[in-house]
C-alpha positions, 0 to 999 in steps of 0.5 A, a space after each residue: 251096860 258096857 256095850 251101850 257105853 261103848 256104843 255111846 262113845 263110838 257114835 260120840 267120837 264119830 260125831 266129834 269127827 264129823 262136826 270137825 269135818 263140818 267146821 273145817 269145810 267152809 274155810 277150806 272152800 274160802 281158801 280154795 275160792 281165793 286161790 282160783 281167784 288168784 290164778 284168774 288175776 295172774 292170767 289176766 296180768 300175763 295178758 296185760 303184760 304181752 300187750 306192749 310187745 304185741 302193739 310195738 310189733 304191729 306198730 312197726 308194720 301198720 303205724 297208720 292205725 293209731 286209733 286201734 294202738 290207742 284203743 288197745 293201750 287205753 284198755 290195758 291202762 284200765 284193766 290194770 286199774 281195776 284191781 279186785 281183792 278176794 274180799 270184794 268177790 261178794 260184791 257184784 258191782 266190783 265183779 261187773 267192773 273188773 268183767 267190763 274192764 277185761 272185756 273192753 281188753 278183750 274187745 281191743 285185742 280182737 280189734 288189734 287182730 283184725 288190723 293184722 289181717 291187713 298185714 300179711 308181712 306181719 302175719 309172717 313175722 317170727 316175733 309177732 308169731 311168737 306173741 300171738 301164740 303167747 296171747 292165745 295160750 294165755 286166753 286159754 290159760 284164762 278161760 280155764 283159771 275162770 272155769 275154775 274159779 266159777 266151780 270153786 265159787 259153786 262149791 263154796 256157795 253150795 256149802 254156805 246154802 245147804 245144811 250143815 254149812 249154813 247152820 255152821 256159817 251162822 254159828 261159827 262164820 257170821 261174816 261168810 257171804 255168798 261169792 260172785 262169779 263171772 257173767 257171760 255177756 250177750 256178745 260172748 254168747 253171740 255165735 260168730 259168723 263165718 264167711 267162706 
């Protein structure tokens, strides 16, 4: 009789620990998604902050490229106006607006780099080279932050869709929603053409 009671107690305590772990998993994953999203925003902000210095450096060498400069400044302004909070990560339309603004910024910066190719003296300017290096580093950081965010959303969404996470969410976290993530546009999927 004592053995049965001891086994029952062990099963009960083990089940309690398992339940508490399951109960805490969803909030932990939610916080991880928010943290990763903050990193994505941080890196996009870093890129946006580099733009004025980059534009002024290029302007000094290529003053007649006003249309390109205006496009970059407009894209920067749009990118800074689209602010996406962690609560908005379940809204596909808000994610799409954010992606569109950041995509416009990337396109404008690409056009600016094409302009730079026309000016060999600019390409050798040490201020420009430093800014270009910072921009490249920031683009890499954005890529890593986006990847980490996508992985965090995947874990969160998987927990929300599978047992026991789905059951626990229904019972204890009824406001929990699947999170949206980045999509890859056709332009991003296109293989660049290299000419020699």
